N, CA, C and O atoms as a GROMACS GRO file, in nm:
protein
  348
    1ILE      N    1   8.763  -5.735   9.262
    1ILE     CA    2   8.655  -5.832   9.279
    1ILE      C    3   8.688  -5.916   9.401
    1ILE      O    4   8.787  -5.990   9.400
    2PRO      N    5   8.610  -5.909   9.505
    2PRO     CA    6   8.636  -5.989   9.625
    2PRO      C    7   8.596  -6.136   9.604
    2PRO      O    8   8.487  -6.166   9.554
    3PHE      N    9   8.685  -6.224   9.644
    3PHE     CA   10   8.658  -6.367   9.637
    3PHE      C   11   8.640  -6.421   9.778
    3PHE      O   12   8.712  -6.380   9.869
    4PRO      N   13   8.547  -6.512   9.796
    4PRO     CA   14   8.534  -6.572   9.929
    4PRO      C   15   8.652  -6.664   9.959
    4PRO      O   16   8.704  -6.728   9.868
    5PRO      N   17   8.696  -6.671  10.084
    5PRO     CA   18   8.812  -6.754  10.119
    5PRO      C   19   8.788  -6.903  10.094
    5PRO      O   20   8.883  -6.978  10.073
    6THR      N   21   8.662  -6.945  10.097
    6THR     CA   22   8.637  -7.088  10.072
    6THR      C   23   8.670  -7.126   9.929
    6THR      O   24   8.708  -7.240   9.904
    7LEU      N   25   8.658  -7.033   9.836
    7LEU     CA   26   8.694  -7.061   9.698
    7LEU      C   27   8.843  -7.091   9.686
    7LEU      O   28   8.883  -7.182   9.613
    8PHE      N   29   8.925  -7.014   9.756
    8PHE     CA   30   9.069  -7.039   9.754
    8PHE      C   31   9.102  -7.174   9.816
    8PHE      O   32   9.192  -7.244   9.768
    9ARG      N   33   9.030  -7.212   9.921
    9ARG     CA   34   9.053  -7.343   9.984
    9ARG      C   35   9.018  -7.456   9.889
    9ARG      O   36   9.089  -7.557   9.882
   10ILE      N   37   8.908  -7.440   9.815
   10ILE     CA   38   8.868  -7.544   9.720
   10ILE      C   39   8.971  -7.557   9.609
   10ILE      O   40   9.006  -7.669   9.570
   11VAL      N   41   9.020  -7.446   9.559
   11VAL     CA   42   9.123  -7.449   9.454
   11VAL      C   43   9.250  -7.514   9.507
   11VAL      O   44   9.313  -7.593   9.436
   12ARG      N   45   9.288  -7.482   9.629
   12ARG     CA   46   9.408  -7.541   9.689
   12ARG      C   47   9.392  -7.692   9.706
   12ARG      O   48   9.485  -7.768   9.679
   13LEU      N   49   9.275  -7.736   9.751
   13LEU     CA   50   9.250  -7.880   9.766
   13LEU      C   51   9.253  -7.951   9.631
   13LEU      O   52   9.302  -8.064   9.622
   14ALA      N   53   9.202  -7.886   9.527
   14ALA     CA   54   9.206  -7.946   9.394
   14ALA      C   55   9.350  -7.962   9.346
   14ALA      O   56   9.385  -8.063   9.285
   15ARG      N   57   9.434  -7.864   9.374
   15ARG     CA   58   9.575  -7.874   9.335
   15ARG      C   59   9.644  -7.988   9.410
   15ARG      O   60   9.719  -8.065   9.350
   16ILE      N   61   9.618  -7.998   9.540
   16ILE     CA   62   9.679  -8.105   9.619
   16ILE      C   63   9.631  -8.240   9.570
   16ILE      O   64   9.710  -8.334   9.560
   17GLY      N   65   9.502  -8.251   9.539
   17GLY     CA   66   9.449  -8.377   9.486
   17GLY      C   67   9.512  -8.415   9.354
   17GLY      O   68   9.538  -8.532   9.329
   18ARG      N   69   9.536  -8.317   9.269
   18ARG     CA   70   9.600  -8.345   9.141
   18ARG      C   71   9.743  -8.395   9.160
   18ARG      O   72   9.788  -8.486   9.090
   19ILE      N   73   9.814  -8.335   9.254
   19ILE     CA   74   9.951  -8.379   9.282
   19ILE      C   75   9.952  -8.520   9.337
   19ILE      O   76  10.036  -8.602   9.300
   20LEU      N   77   9.857  -8.550   9.427
   20LEU     CA   78   9.850  -8.686   9.483
   20LEU      C   79   9.817  -8.789   9.377
   20LEU      O   80   9.873  -8.899   9.379
   21ARG      N   81   9.729  -8.757   9.283
   21ARG     CA   82   9.700  -8.850   9.174
   21ARG      C   83   9.822  -8.871   9.086
   21ARG      O   84   9.846  -8.982   9.038
   22LEU      N   85   9.899  -8.766   9.064
   22LEU     CA   86  10.020  -8.778   8.984
   22LEU      C   87  10.121  -8.869   9.053
   22LEU      O   88  10.186  -8.951   8.988
   23VAL      N   89  10.134  -8.855   9.184
   23VAL     CA   90  10.228  -8.938   9.259
   23VAL      C   91  10.184  -9.084   9.256
   23VAL      O   92  10.268  -9.173   9.244
   24GLN      N   93  10.055  -9.109   9.265
   24GLN     CA   94  10.006  -9.246   9.261
   24GLN      C   95  10.026  -9.308   9.124
   24GLN      O   96  10.050  -9.428   9.112
   25ALA      N   97  10.017  -9.227   9.019
   25ALA     CA   98  10.028  -9.281   8.884
   25ALA      C   99  10.172  -9.301   8.841
   25ALA      O  100  10.202  -9.395   8.767
   26ALA      N  101  10.262  -9.216   8.884
   26ALA     CA  102  10.401  -9.222   8.838
   26ALA      C  103  10.482  -9.310   8.933
   26ALA      O  104  10.499  -9.276   9.050
   27ARG      N  105  10.533  -9.420   8.883
   27ARG     CA  106  10.610  -9.513   8.965
   27ARG      C  107  10.745  -9.454   9.006
   27ARG      O  108  10.790  -9.477   9.118
   28GLY      N  109  10.809  -9.381   8.918
   28GLY     CA  110  10.939  -9.322   8.948
   28GLY      C  111  10.932  -9.220   9.061
   28GLY      O  112  11.019  -9.217   9.148
   29ILE      N  113  10.829  -9.136   9.058
   29ILE     CA  114  10.814  -9.036   9.162
   29ILE      C  115  10.785  -9.104   9.295
   29ILE      O  116  10.835  -9.061   9.400
   30ARG      N  117  10.704  -9.210   9.291
   30ARG     CA  118  10.675  -9.285   9.414
   30ARG      C  119  10.802  -9.344   9.472
   30ARG      O  120  10.821  -9.343   9.594
   31THR      N  121  10.889  -9.396   9.386
   31THR     CA  122  11.015  -9.454   9.432
   31THR      C  123  11.103  -9.348   9.496
   31THR      O  124  11.164  -9.372   9.600
   32LEU      N  125  11.110  -9.230   9.435
   32LEU     CA  126  11.190  -9.122   9.491
   32LEU      C  127  11.135  -9.074   9.625
   32LEU      O  128  11.211  -9.050   9.719
   33LEU      N  129  11.003  -9.061   9.635
   33LEU     CA  130  10.944  -9.017   9.762
   33LEU      C  131  10.964  -9.122   9.871
   33LEU      O  132  10.984  -9.088   9.987
   34PHE      N  133  10.956  -9.250   9.834
   34PHE     CA  134  10.980  -9.356   9.932
   34PHE      C  135  11.125  -9.352   9.981
   34PHE      O  136  11.150  -9.367  10.100
   35ALA      N  137  11.219  -9.330   9.889
   35ALA     CA  138  11.360  -9.320   9.929
   35ALA      C  139  11.383  -9.199  10.019
   35ALA      O  140  11.461  -9.206  10.114
   36LEU      N  141  11.315  -9.088   9.990
   36LEU     CA  142  11.327  -8.970  10.074
   36LEU      C  143  11.272  -8.997  10.214
   36LEU      O  144  11.332  -8.956  10.313
   37MET      N  145  11.158  -9.064  10.222
   37MET     CA  146  11.100  -9.096  10.352
   37MET      C  147  11.189  -9.191  10.431
   37MET      O  148  11.199  -9.179  10.553
   38MET      N  149  11.254  -9.283  10.364
   38MET     CA  150  11.342  -9.377  10.433
   38MET      C  151  11.471  -9.310  10.481
   38MET      O  152  11.533  -9.357  10.577
   39SER      N  153  11.512  -9.201  10.416
   39SER     CA  154  11.636  -9.134  10.455
   39SER      C  155  11.615  -9.024  10.559
   39SER      O  156  11.713  -8.968  10.608
   40LEU      N  157  11.491  -8.993  10.594
   40LEU     CA  158  11.466  -8.887  10.691
   40LEU      C  159  11.529  -8.913  10.828
   40LEU      O  160  11.584  -8.820  10.886
   41PRO      N  161  11.524  -9.034  10.884
   41PRO     CA  162  11.593  -9.055  11.012
   41PRO      C  163  11.743  -9.028  11.004
   41PRO      O  164  11.802  -8.974  11.097
   42SER      N  165  11.805  -9.067  10.893
   42SER     CA  166  11.948  -9.040  10.876
   42SER      C  167  11.974  -8.890  10.865
   42SER      O  168  12.073  -8.840  10.919
   43LEU      N  169  11.887  -8.819  10.795
   43LEU     CA  170  11.904  -8.674  10.783
   43LEU      C  171  11.888  -8.606  10.919
   43LEU      O  172  11.956  -8.508  10.947
   44PHE      N  173  11.800  -8.658  11.002
   44PHE     CA  174  11.786  -8.605  11.138
   44PHE      C  175  11.915  -8.626  11.216
   44PHE      O  176  11.960  -8.536  11.286
   45ASN      N  177  11.975  -8.744  11.205
   45ASN     CA  178  12.100  -8.772  11.276
   45ASN      C  179  12.213  -8.681  11.227
   45ASN      O  180  12.293  -8.633  11.307
   46ILE      N  181  12.220  -8.658  11.097
   46ILE     CA  182  12.323  -8.571  11.042
   46ILE      C  183  12.302  -8.428  11.089
   46ILE      O  184  12.398  -8.359  11.123
   47GLY      N  185  12.177  -8.382  11.092
   47GLY     CA  186  12.148  -8.248  11.142
   47GLY      C  187  12.184  -8.233  11.289
   47GLY      O  188  12.234  -8.129  11.331
   48LEU      N  189  12.158  -8.337  11.367
   48LEU     CA  190  12.194  -8.335  11.508
   48LEU      C  191  12.345  -8.331  11.526
   48LEU      O  192  12.396  -8.260  11.613
   49LEU      N  193  12.418  -8.406  11.445
   49LEU     CA  194  12.564  -8.404  11.450
   49LEU      C  195  12.618  -8.266  11.411
   49LEU      O  196  12.711  -8.217  11.473
   50LEU      N  197  12.559  -8.205  11.309
   50LEU     CA  198  12.600  -8.071  11.267
   50LEU      C  199  12.575  -7.969  11.378
   50LEU      O  200  12.659  -7.882  11.403
   51PHE      N  201  12.461  -7.979  11.445
   51PHE     CA  202  12.433  -7.889  11.558
   51PHE      C  203  12.533  -7.910  11.670
   51PHE      O  204  12.578  -7.814  11.732
   52LEU      N  205  12.569  -8.035  11.698
   52LEU     CA  206  12.665  -8.064  11.804
   52LEU      C  207  12.802  -8.003  11.772
   52LEU      O  208  12.867  -7.948  11.861
   53VAL      N  209  12.846  -8.013  11.647
   53VAL     CA  210  12.974  -7.954  11.607
   53VAL      C  211  12.968  -7.802  11.621
   53VAL      O  212  13.062  -7.741  11.671
   54MET      N  213  12.858  -7.741  11.576
   54MET     CA  214  12.844  -7.595  11.590
   54MET      C  215  12.842  -7.554  11.737
   54MET      O  216  12.898  -7.451  11.773
   55PHE      N  217  12.777  -7.633  11.820
   55PHE     CA  218  12.770  -7.605  11.964
   55PHE      C  219  12.910  -7.608  12.025
   55PHE      O  220  12.946  -7.519  12.102
   56ILE      N  221  12.988  -7.709  11.990
   56ILE     CA  222  13.124  -7.722  12.044
   56ILE      C  223  13.211  -7.604  12.000
   56ILE      O  224  13.284  -7.547  12.080
   57TYR      N  225  13.203  -7.568  11.871
   57TYR     CA  226  13.283  -7.456  11.823
   57TYR      C  227  13.236  -7.323  11.882
   57TYR      O  228  13.318  -7.233  11.902
   58ALA      N  229  13.108  -7.309  11.911
   58ALA     CA  230  13.060  -7.186  11.976
   58ALA      C  231  13.116  -7.174  12.117
   58ALA      O  232  13.158  -7.066  12.158
   59ILE      N  233  13.117  -7.283  12.190
   59ILE     CA  234  13.174  -7.281  12.325
   59ILE      C  235  13.324  -7.254  12.317
   59ILE      O  236  13.377  -7.177  12.397
   60PHE      N  237  13.392  -7.317  12.222
   60PHE     CA  238  13.535  -7.294  12.202
   60PHE      C  239  13.562  -7.147  12.168
   60PHE      O  240  13.655  -7.087  12.222
   61GLY      N  241  13.482  -7.089  12.080
   61GLY     CA  242  13.497  -6.949  12.044
   61GLY      C  243  13.472  -6.856  12.160
   61GLY      O  244  13.541  -6.755  12.176
   62MET      N  245  13.373  -6.889  12.243
   62MET     CA  246  13.347  -6.807  12.362
   62MET      C  247  13.466  -6.809  12.456
   62MET      O  248  13.501  -6.706  12.514
   63ASN      N  249  13.529  -6.925  12.473
   63ASN     CA  250  13.644  -6.935  12.563
   63ASN      C  251  13.766  -6.863  12.508
   63ASN      O  252  13.841  -6.802  12.585
   64CYS      N  253  13.787  -6.869  12.378
   64CYS     CA  254  13.910  -6.812  12.320
   64CYS      C  255  13.897  -6.663  12.286
   64CYS      O  256  13.994  -6.589  12.301
   65PHE      N  257  13.781  -6.619  12.241
   65PHE     CA  258  13.768  -6.484  12.185
   65PHE      C  259  13.676  -6.392  12.263
   65PHE      O  260  13.635  -6.288  12.210
   66CYS      N  261  13.641  -6.425  12.386
   66CYS     CA  262  13.546  -6.341  12.459
   66CYS      C  263  13.606  -6.206  12.499
   66CYS      O  264  13.531  -6.111  12.519
   67LYS      N  265  13.737  -6.195  12.511
   67LYS     CA  266  13.799  -6.071  12.557
   67LYS      C  267  13.857  -5.987  12.443
   67LYS      O  268  13.931  -5.892  12.469
   68VAL      N  269  13.824  -6.020  12.319
   68VAL     CA  270  13.872  -5.942  12.204
   68VAL      C  271  13.800  -5.808  12.203
   68VAL      O  272  13.678  -5.802  12.222
   69LYS      N  273  13.875  -5.700  12.181
   69LYS     CA  274  13.817  -5.566  12.180
   69LYS      C  275  13.728  -5.548  12.058
   69LYS      O  276  13.750  -5.607  11.953
   70GLU      N  277  13.626  -5.465  12.076
   70GLU     CA  278  13.533  -5.437  11.966
   70GLU      C  279  13.598  -5.338  11.870
   70GLU      O  280  13.602  -5.218  11.895
   71GLU      N  281  13.647  -5.391  11.759
   71GLU     CA  282  13.711  -5.307  11.656
   71GLU      C  283  13.652  -5.344  11.521
   71GLU      O  284  13.532  -5.371  11.511
   72SER      N  285  13.733  -5.346  11.419
   72SER     CA  286  13.686  -5.369  11.283
   72SER      C  287  13.620  -5.506  11.270
   72SER      O  288  13.685  -5.610  11.287
   73GLY      N  289  13.491  -5.507  11.240
   73GLY     CA  290  13.418  -5.631  11.220
   73GLY      C  291  13.360  -5.692  11.346
   73GLY      O  292  13.270  -5.776  11.338
   74ILE      N  293  13.409  -5.652  11.461
   74ILE     CA  294  13.357  -5.705  11.587
   74ILE      C  295  13.285  -5.591  11.657
   74ILE      O  296  13.348  -5.493  11.698
   75ASP      N  297  13.154  -5.603  11.670
   75ASP     CA  298  13.077  -5.498  11.736
   75ASP      C  299  12.988  -5.561  11.843
   75ASP      O  300  13.012  -5.674  11.885
   76ASP      N  301  12.887  -5.489  11.886
   76ASP     CA  302  12.802  -5.541  11.993
   76ASP      C  303  12.708  -5.651  11.946
   76ASP      O  304  12.643  -5.716  12.028
   77ILE      N  305  12.698  -5.674  11.814
   77ILE     CA  306  12.613  -5.781  11.761
   77ILE      C  307  12.697  -5.903  11.724
   77ILE      O  308  12.664  -6.015  11.763
   78PHE      N  309  12.805  -5.882  11.650
   78PHE     CA  310  12.890  -5.992  11.603
   78PHE      C  311  13.010  -6.006  11.696
   78PHE      O  312  13.112  -5.941  11.676
   79ASN      N  313  12.997  -6.092  11.797
   79ASN     CA  314  13.105  -6.113  11.891
   79ASN      C  315  13.089  -6.251  11.955
   79ASN      O  316  12.997  -6.326  11.922
   80PHE      N  317  13.179  -6.284  12.046
   80PHE     CA  318  13.176  -6.413  12.114
   80PHE      C  319  13.148  -6.396  12.263
   80PHE      O  320  13.186  -6.483  12.342
   81LYS      N  321  13.083  -6.289  12.302
   81LYS     CA  322  13.058  -6.266  12.444
   81LYS      C  323  12.943  -6.352  12.497
   81LYS      O  324  12.946  -6.393  12.613
   82THR      N  325  12.844  -6.379  12.413
   82THR     CA  326  12.731  -6.462  12.455
   82THR      C  327  12.723  -6.586  12.366
   82THR      O  328  12.780  -6.590  12.257
   83PHE      N  329  12.654  -6.686  12.415
   83PHE     CA  330  12.639  -6.809  12.338
   83PHE      C  331  12.559  -6.785  12.210
   83PHE      O  332  12.593  -6.838  12.105
   84LYS      N  333  12.454  -6.705  12.219
   84LYS     CA  334  12.373  -6.674  12.102
   84LYS      C  335  12.455  -6.602  11.995
   84LYS      O  336  12.443  -6.632  11.876
   85GLY      N  337  12.538  -6.510  12.037
   85GLY     CA  338  12.622  -6.438  11.942
   85GLY      C  339  12.730  -6.525  11.880
   85GLY      O  340  12.771  -6.501  11.767
   86SER      N  341  12.775  -6.624  11.952
   86SER     CA  342  12.880  -6.710  11.898
   86SER      C  343  12.824  -6.818  11.806
   86SER      O  344  12.899  -6.876  11.728
   87MET      N  345  12.696  -6.845  11.815
   87MET     CA  346  12.636  -6.943  11.724
   87MET      C  347  12.618  -6.880  11.587
   87MET      O  348  12.569  -6.945  11.495
   0.00000   0.00000   0.00000
């Protein structure tokens, strides 16, 4: 039975509206969502720090292990010859 795509959109909007009404009614959920929104800048900073550490170790790995021969476990995909491969 073919359904028109607008019917799926209406059902999806009804689900989103129901969730939004639940969030407005429940004080605990609102508090949790507010705390999550307030912590997003900190999570961005932590993610940036994690990327910086991975970047430094990738450069370090490229300098130390770029001349290792391709043997067990090291092939043309998993190696330290390129920056992308070392990440």
